[in-house]
All heavy atoms as an XYZ file, in Angstrom:
649
protein
N     119.237     90.861    129.200
C     119.953     91.465    128.126
C     120.017     92.969    128.276
O     118.912     93.607    128.508
C     119.210     91.094    126.801
C     119.995     91.306    125.575
S     119.154     90.991    124.023
C     119.181     89.189    124.002
N     121.101     93.547    128.180
C     121.134     95.062    128.421
C     120.837     95.853    127.128
O     120.534     95.258    126.054
C     122.539     95.441    128.867
C     123.635     95.111    127.836
O     123.370     94.360    126.886
O     124.782     95.587    128.065
N     120.726     97.092    127.280
C     120.216     98.003    126.219
C     121.042     97.852    124.945
O     120.549     97.979    123.852
C     119.937     99.417    126.799
C     119.200    100.256    125.754
C     121.351    100.055    127.043
C     117.719     99.918    125.754
N     122.366     97.797    125.115
C     123.203     97.704    123.916
C     122.948     96.403    123.081
O     122.946     96.511    121.934
C     124.725     97.754    124.360
C     125.055     99.039    125.165
C     125.665     97.572    123.165
C     124.835    100.290    124.438
N     122.702     95.332    123.811
C     122.474     94.056    123.136
C     121.050     94.200    122.343
O     120.845     93.712    121.243
C     122.412     92.916    124.070
N     120.020     94.852    123.031
C     118.817     95.054    122.414
C     118.950     95.894    121.147
O     118.326     95.618    120.086
C     117.836     95.751    123.318
C     117.198     94.864    124.383
C     117.633     94.638    125.555
C     115.930     94.085    124.163
N     116.813     93.800    126.221
C     115.784     93.475    125.403
C     115.122     94.009    123.153
C     114.666     92.615    125.569
C     113.961     93.090    123.336
C     113.783     92.450    124.596
N     119.730     97.017    121.212
C     119.921     97.792    120.037
C     120.724     97.084    118.929
O     120.393     97.198    117.697
C     120.723     99.050    120.421
C     120.025    100.025    121.344
C     120.967    101.174    121.699
C     118.777    100.638    120.536
N     121.682     96.222    119.249
C     122.413     95.469    118.286
C     121.425     94.507    117.597
O     121.512     94.378    116.345
C     123.620     94.792    118.852
C     124.603     95.872    119.268
C     124.238     93.787    117.872
C     125.897     95.319    120.069
N     120.782     93.747    118.421
C     119.822     92.755    117.854
C     118.697     93.418    116.925
O     118.459     92.997    115.887
C     119.037     91.867    118.913
C     117.848     91.093    118.392
C     120.086     90.985    119.648
N     118.190     94.531    117.431
C     117.193     95.270    116.675
C     117.808     95.826    115.405
O     117.128     95.832    114.378
N     119.074     96.349    115.458
C     119.668     96.878    114.282
C     119.890     95.774    113.233
O     119.581     95.972    112.080
C     121.013     97.475    114.646
C     121.880     97.990    113.411
C     121.254     99.109    112.731
C     123.256     98.339    113.958
N     120.527     94.673    113.623
C     120.757     93.628    112.720
C     119.461     93.017    112.073
O     119.331     92.895    110.869
C     121.588     92.482    113.396
C     121.742     91.282    112.439
C     122.966     93.076    113.741
N     118.517     92.677    112.988
C     117.258     92.115    112.456
C     116.483     93.141    111.583
O     115.919     92.739    110.515
C     116.414     91.661    113.713
N     116.493     94.387    111.989
C     115.667     95.320    111.233
C     116.324     95.650    109.935
O     115.657     95.779    108.919
N     117.622     95.754    109.925
C     118.321     95.990    108.545
C     118.141     94.728    107.603
O     117.894     94.985    106.435
C     119.838     96.293    108.778
C     120.558     96.336    107.552
C     119.901     97.681    109.479
N     118.284     93.514    108.199
C     118.137     92.342    107.377
C     116.775     92.352    106.798
O     116.510     91.991    105.609
C     118.531     91.087    108.092
C     119.936     90.864    108.497
C     120.072     89.614    109.350
C     120.802     90.701    107.127
N     115.702     92.526    107.619
C     114.400     92.516    107.183
C     114.149     93.659    106.067
O     113.384     93.480    105.236
C     113.452     92.616    108.385
N     114.708     94.824    106.373
C     114.501     95.878    105.425
C     115.189     95.619    104.053
O     114.693     96.179    103.095
C     115.033     97.230    106.067
O     116.384     97.205    106.012
N     116.188     94.823    104.017
C     116.826     94.455    102.813
C     115.885     93.532    102.035
O     115.922     93.591    100.763
C     118.188     93.807    103.047
C     119.222     94.681    103.541
C     120.527     93.922    103.888
C     119.625     95.805    102.491
N     115.079     92.715    102.668
C     114.159     91.787    102.015
C     112.917     92.498    101.645
O     112.442     92.278    100.491
C     113.845     90.559    102.991
C     112.850     89.756    102.383
C     115.179     89.803    103.293
N     112.307     93.278    102.489
C     110.998     93.860    102.271
C     111.108     95.342    101.921
O     110.269     95.814    101.176
C     110.044     93.680    103.523
C     108.745     94.302    103.402
C     109.935     92.220    103.941
N     112.010     96.009    102.412
C     112.113     97.485    102.237
C     111.912     98.170    103.670
O     111.010     97.766    104.285
N     112.815     99.129    103.875
C     112.731     99.687    105.202
C     112.241    101.076    105.238
O     111.824    101.619    104.206
N     112.380    101.713    106.424
C     111.876    103.055    106.665
C     113.026    103.976    107.117
O     112.705    105.098    107.528
C     110.725    103.077    107.685
C     109.480    102.340    107.166
C     109.118    101.080    107.612
C     108.645    102.999    106.292
C     108.071    100.450    107.171
C     107.441    102.413    105.909
C     107.235    101.070    106.300
O     106.091    100.475    105.910
N     114.277    103.537    107.161
C     115.337    104.333    107.721
C     115.950    103.560    108.872
O     115.363    102.632    109.436
N     117.122    103.951    109.181
C     117.948    103.241    110.216
C     117.255    103.225    111.599
O     117.270    102.134    112.236
C     119.389    103.747    110.340
C     120.269    102.766    111.105
C     119.458    105.151    110.906
C     120.572    101.475    110.383
N     116.764    104.364    112.071
C     116.123    104.338    113.379
C     114.885    103.524    113.413
O     114.670    102.810    114.319
C     115.842    105.851    113.783
C     117.105    106.748    113.898
C     115.080    105.904    115.129
C     118.192    106.247    114.865
N     114.073    103.711    112.355
C     112.796    102.863    112.203
C     113.194    101.429    112.069
O     112.462    100.544    112.679
C     111.964    103.373    111.000
N     114.290    101.048    111.339
C     114.605     99.656    111.236
C     114.936     99.029    112.516
O     114.725     97.934    112.910
C     115.771     99.577    110.268
C     115.347     99.734    108.815
O     114.087     99.758    108.548
O     116.220    100.005    107.958
N     115.678     99.883    113.402
C     115.992     99.398    114.808
C     114.808     99.072    115.589
O     114.692     98.077    116.296
C     117.047    100.407    115.546
C     118.352    100.431    114.822
C     117.111    100.046    116.971
C     119.259    101.533    115.367
N     113.853    100.003    115.461
C     112.601     99.898    116.257
C     111.770     98.652    115.780
O     111.388     97.845    116.564
C     111.769    101.204    116.133
C     112.541    102.291    116.946
C     110.369    100.931    116.759
C     111.877    103.653    116.753
N     111.793     98.475    114.402
C     111.137     97.322    113.817
C     111.796     96.085    114.290
O     111.139     95.134    114.589
C     111.056     97.546    112.306
C     110.722     96.169    111.632
C     110.070     98.506    111.797
N     113.164     96.075    114.366
C     113.863     94.841    114.703
C     113.581     94.523    116.175
O     113.378     93.361    116.654
N     113.502     95.560    117.050
C     113.215     95.299    118.520
C     111.811     94.775    118.719
O     111.494     93.842    119.395
C     113.505     96.525    119.260
C     115.020     96.805    119.403
C     113.030     96.371    120.753
C     115.397     98.150    119.914
N     110.844     95.516    118.001
C     109.481     94.978    118.104
C     109.305     93.663    117.477
O     108.616     92.805    117.948
C     108.520     96.066    117.520
C     107.111     95.603    117.451
C     108.610     97.400    118.239
N     110.109     93.454    116.381
C     110.062     92.220    115.744
C     110.538     91.015    116.510
O     110.104     89.879    116.396
N     111.492     91.298    117.519
C     111.902     90.278    118.463
C     110.748     89.827    119.334
O     110.592     88.645    119.606
C     113.081     90.813    119.344
N     109.913     90.720    119.734
C     108.673     90.319    120.543
C     107.690     89.605    119.672
O     107.102     88.607    120.094
C     108.107     91.583    121.113
C     108.876     92.220    122.300
C     109.535     93.465    122.028
C     108.971     91.525    123.525
C     110.268     93.970    122.984
C     109.750     92.151    124.493
C     110.384     93.386    124.253
N     107.465     90.067    118.478
C     106.532     89.432    117.504
C     107.053     87.983    117.205
O     106.288     87.039    117.268
C     106.345     90.214    116.253
C     105.516     89.392    115.189
C     105.652     91.536    116.558
N     108.333     87.881    116.885
C     108.849     86.606    116.487
C     108.929     85.623    117.694
O     108.573     84.525    117.598
N     109.130     86.162    118.942
C     109.109     85.335    120.094
C     107.661     84.775    120.301
O     107.513     83.629    120.693
N     106.686     85.698    120.108
C     105.260     85.257    120.364
C     104.908     84.134    119.258
O     104.355     83.196    119.637
C     104.418     86.490    120.302
C     102.933     86.189    120.302
C     102.360     85.868    121.535
C     102.145     86.087    119.240
C     100.954     85.544    121.694
C     100.789     85.696    119.259
C     100.196     85.505    120.547
O      98.947     85.171    120.625
N     105.276     84.415    117.968
C     104.940     83.450    116.988
C     105.575     82.109    117.165
O     104.943     81.102    116.994
C     105.309     84.041    115.574
C     105.228     83.042    114.433
C     104.317     85.297    115.179
N     106.927     82.216    117.492
C     107.714     80.959    117.720
C     106.970     80.146    118.889
O     106.882     78.961    118.892
C     109.112     81.169    117.998
C     109.903     81.156    116.708
C     109.749     82.308    115.831
C     110.890     80.206    116.511
C     110.487     82.226    114.658
C     111.546     80.207    115.381
C     111.454     81.231    114.441
N     106.655     80.871    119.979
C     105.984     80.194    121.142
C     104.636     79.593    120.817
O     104.319     78.514    121.127
C     105.826     81.216    122.275
C     106.334     80.733    123.575
C     106.159     81.741    124.777
N     105.731     83.046    124.379
C     106.499     84.115    124.190
N     107.837     83.983    124.270
N     105.996     85.306    123.977
N     103.791     80.403    120.053
C     102.514     79.944    119.709
C     102.473     78.728    118.758
O     101.629     77.866    118.786
C     101.603     81.051    119.115
C     101.314     82.172    120.112
C     100.616     81.673    121.346
O      99.632     80.852    121.205
N     101.085     82.116    122.489
N     103.538     78.669    117.846
C     103.586     77.605    116.859
C     104.425     76.461    117.403
O     104.541     75.400    116.644
C     104.231     78.175    115.549
C     103.461     79.300    114.910
S     101.824     78.808    114.393
C     102.167     77.901    112.922
N     104.980     76.563    118.631
C     105.753     75.511    119.203
C     106.985     75.186    118.320
O     107.427     74.077    118.212
C     105.030     74.251    119.490
C     103.780     74.401    120.430
N     103.926     74.563    121.683
C     102.449     74.512    120.053
C     102.777     74.743    122.271
N     101.880     74.722    121.296
N     107.620     76.193    117.690
C     108.714     76.085    116.939
C     110.018     76.274    117.858
O     109.880     76.973    118.827
C     108.834     77.154    115.804
C     107.751     76.917    114.750
C     107.168     75.910    114.493
C     107.448     77.920    113.773
N     106.332     76.064    113.411
C     106.383     77.314    113.008
C     107.780     79.244    113.626
C     105.838     78.073    111.892
C     107.105     79.982    112.548
C     106.180     79.355    111.758
N     111.066     75.644    117.477
C     112.315     75.826    118.193
C     113.353     76.599    117.327
O     113.367     76.570    116.148
C     112.901     74.449    118.478
C     112.080     73.699    119.396
N     111.923     73.861    120.787
C     111.253     72.560    119.123
C     111.116     73.068    121.284
N     110.625     72.188    120.328
N     114.077     77.386    117.965
C     115.113     78.252    117.334
C     116.204     77.293    116.847
O     116.759     76.474    117.559
C     115.633     79.306    118.331
C     116.697     80.174    117.577
C     114.548     80.123    118.895
N     116.638     77.528    115.589
C     117.651     76.533    114.949
C     119.031     76.894    115.500
O     119.973     76.092    115.268
C     117.551     76.780    113.518
C     116.925     78.145    113.335
C     116.031     78.321    114.489
N     119.273     78.056    116.134
C     120.586     78.378    116.583
C     120.442     78.738    118.113
O     119.362     79.152    118.502
C     121.096     79.631    115.869
C     120.878     79.618    114.337
C     119.882     80.408    113.760
C     121.650     78.828    113.553
C     119.708     80.451    112.375
C     121.513     78.734    112.123
C     120.461     79.506    111.609
N     121.585     78.662    118.739
C     121.591     79.102    120.194
C     122.327     80.443    120.315
O     123.029     80.902    119.468
C     122.442     78.050    120.936
C     121.667     76.714    121.056
C     122.317     75.768    121.999
O     123.115     76.224    122.821
O     122.130     74.616    121.864
N     122.002     81.056    121.398
C     122.689     82.335    121.727
C     122.111     83.498    120.889
O     120.994     83.609    120.534
N     123.113     84.425    120.682
C     122.756     85.712    119.988
C     122.245     85.447    118.555
O     121.284     86.121    118.064
C     123.955     86.657    119.958
C     123.704     88.016    119.499
C     122.627     88.759    120.266
C     125.034     88.875    119.416
N     122.797     84.482    117.865
C     122.385     84.123    116.501
C     120.805     83.696    116.483
O     120.151     84.082    115.610
C     123.199     83.077    115.859
N     120.463     82.908    117.425
C     119.072     82.553    117.535
C     118.210     83.747    117.854
O     117.071     83.782    117.240
N     118.606     84.616    118.671
C     117.862     85.796    119.055
C     117.614     86.623    117.796
O     116.610     87.150    117.498
C     118.501     86.594    120.170
O     118.639     85.719    121.259
C     117.720     87.774    120.628
N     118.747     86.817    117.016
C     118.687     87.697    115.836
C     117.777     86.974    114.834
O     116.963     87.683    114.135
C     120.053     87.889    115.299
C     120.852     88.867    116.151
C     119.983     88.449    113.799
C     122.301     89.054    115.778
N     117.796     85.635    114.735
C     116.951     84.877    113.725
C     115.504     85.169    114.104
O     114.617     85.388    113.165
C     117.353     83.462    113.812
C     116.407     82.633    112.764
C     116.642     82.667    111.465
C     115.425     81.856    113.308
C     115.873     81.942    110.567
C     114.614     81.060    112.442
C     114.863     81.086    111.119
N     115.058     84.971    115.329
C     113.745     85.140    115.810
C     113.331     86.643    115.576
O     112.214     86.868    115.046
C     113.554     84.760    117.210
C     112.206     85.151    117.743
C     113.740     83.218    117.386
N     114.288     87.489    115.870
C     113.836     88.929    115.668
C     113.688     89.251    114.188
O     112.829     89.999    113.751
C     114.949     89.832    116.266
N     114.528     88.583    113.317
C     114.403     88.794    111.877
C     113.042     88.337    111.325
O     112.497     88.954    110.603
C     115.603     88.135    111.243
C     115.386     88.028    109.700
C     115.590     89.112    108.921
C     115.231     86.718    109.099
C     115.466     89.037    107.531
C     115.150     86.622    107.759
C     115.176     87.745    106.942
N     112.765     87.117    111.861
C     111.304     86.631    111.345
C     110.255     87.486    111.865
O     109.325     87.820    111.092
C     111.259     85.121    111.938
C     109.789     84.677    111.580
C     112.201     84.132    111.191
N     110.298     87.946    112.975
C     109.328     88.820    113.580
C     109.269     90.132    112.897
O     108.261     90.729    112.563
N     110.486     90.672    112.538
C     110.603     91.995    111.817
C     110.112     91.868    110.411
O     109.293     92.789    109.818
C     112.010     92.488    111.730
N     110.197     90.740    109.771
C     109.669     90.444    108.456
C     108.127     90.411    108.543
O     107.420     91.076    107.754
C     110.080     89.152    107.863
C     111.456     89.013    107.210
C     111.768     87.601    106.809
C     111.602     89.915    106.041
N     107.517     89.723    109.548
C     106.225     89.738    109.694
C     105.577     91.071    109.936
O     104.643     91.531    109.245
C     105.712     88.806    110.902
C     106.079     87.344    110.486
C     104.367     88.961    111.267
C     106.065     86.368    111.649
N     106.291     91.866    110.772
C     105.820     93.197    111.133
C     105.899     94.182    109.875
O     105.028     94.949    109.630
C     106.812     93.779    112.232
C     106.407     95.177    112.777
C     104.963     95.135    113.385
C     107.379     95.602    113.878
N     107.006     94.074    109.117
C     107.110     94.877    107.932
C     106.113     94.551    106.857
O     105.577     95.450    106.183
C     108.544     94.819    107.379
C     109.598     95.634    107.974
C     111.006     95.292    107.460
C     109.374     97.184    108.020
N     105.828     93.277    106.756
C     104.754     92.866    105.823
C     103.363     93.379    106.226
O     102.650     93.894    105.338
C     104.791     91.305    105.595
C     105.907     90.758    104.907
C     105.971     89.233    104.927
C     105.970     91.293    103.414
N     103.119     93.324    107.506
C     101.846     93.856    108.033
C     101.766     95.342    107.806
O     100.750     95.917    107.333
C     101.597     93.522    109.483
C     101.311     92.009    109.622
C     100.417     94.352    110.149
C     101.359     91.469    111.033
N     102.935     96.037    108.076
C     102.914     97.510    107.821
C     102.658     97.813    106.397
O     102.075     98.832    105.927
C     104.217     98.070    108.349
C     104.454     98.149    109.861
C     105.832     98.647    110.234
C     103.411     99.114    110.485
N     103.359     97.055    105.479
C     103.190     97.346    104.011
C     101.688     97.149    103.629
O     101.226     97.845    102.802
C     104.087     96.310    103.230
C     105.483     96.636    103.421
C     105.949     97.732    102.455
N     107.340     98.010    102.682
C     107.960     99.123    102.545
N     107.250    100.179    102.263
N     109.181     99.284    102.776
N     101.072     96.044    104.176
C      99.707     95.822    103.850
C      98.805     96.955    104.304
O      97.983     97.391    103.558
C      99.262     94.473    104.411
C      99.755     93.196    103.783
C      99.372     91.928    104.521
C      99.230     93.097    102.351
N      99.013     97.350    105.559
C      98.167     98.439    106.043
C      98.431     99.824    105.288
O      97.533    100.458    105.029
C      98.515     98.690    107.534
C      98.062     97.569    108.465
C      98.494     97.840    109.945
C      96.518     97.389    108.388
N      99.718    100.070    105.023
C     100.057    101.261    104.225
C      99.394    101.219    102.857
O      98.912    102.148    102.352
C     101.537    101.374    104.038
C     101.973    102.710    103.413
C     103.436    102.751    103.533
N     103.868    103.945    102.788
C     105.024    104.005    102.071
N     105.771    103.009    102.003
N     105.267    105.101    101.359
N      99.357     99.981    102.201
C      98.815     99.847    100.965
C      97.350    100.034    100.915
O      96.730    100.642    100.082
N      96.621     99.594    101.938
C      95.190     99.721    102.098
C      94.844    101.136    102.399
O      93.821    101.740    101.888
C      94.695     98.835    103.209
C      93.240     98.986    103.600
C      94.826     97.271    102.900
N      95.609    101.822    103.201
C      95.372    103.194    103.524
C      95.421    104.148    102.379
O      94.769    105.083    102.286
C      96.321    103.618    104.710
C      95.557    104.075    105.841
C      96.458    104.627    106.998
N      97.803    104.658    106.514
C      98.864    104.807    107.451
N      98.580    104.891    108.682
N     100.078    104.873    107.028
N      96.460    103.889    101.528
C      96.673    104.871    100.407
C      95.835    104.588     99.262
O      95.775    105.476     98.281
C      98.214    104.847     99.967
O      98.539    103.493     99.661
C      99.044    105.284    101.128
N      95.207    103.506     99.077
C      94.359    103.251     97.992
C      93.095    104.007     98.038
O      92.380    104.010     99.113
C      94.029    101.772     97.817
C      95.239    100.918     97.489
C      94.803     99.484     97.306
N      95.973     98.664     97.141
C      96.059     97.377     97.367
N      95.012     96.732     97.712
N      97.130     96.612     97.243
N      92.687    104.573     96.931
C      91.348    105.304     96.880
C      90.587    104.735     95.750
O      91.071    104.668     94.589
C      91.629    106.764     96.684
C      92.344    107.384     97.950
C      92.469    108.883     97.815
N      93.156    109.335     98.985
C      93.668    110.461     99.081
N      93.531    111.328     98.152
N      94.330    110.838    100.172
N      89.365    104.350     96.010
C      88.576    103.793     94.916
C      87.600    104.815     94.407
O      87.162    105.693     94.816
C      87.724    102.552     95.504
C      88.673    101.519     95.957
C      88.950    101.316     97.340
C      89.193    100.594     95.009
C      89.839    100.311     97.741
C      90.021     99.657     95.482
C      90.400     99.507     96.806
O      91.162     98.597     97.215
């Protein structure tokens, strides 16, 4: 997959995940989407799940799931860091 495809997948997955959880801006959403693709691929492999779609749609779906997981972890860490007792 070339760099343009990585950016498109990252953009779409990151923006979709940011609409669900809340994002950090377009550049950060692209990065979250790209990293989310790796996270999603790892999770799907470890859980022995199969992608429900083939091709680019399946890649975007896996990246979206990974981006959601990544954003939720970032939200949890950010919430823990900013709380003062």
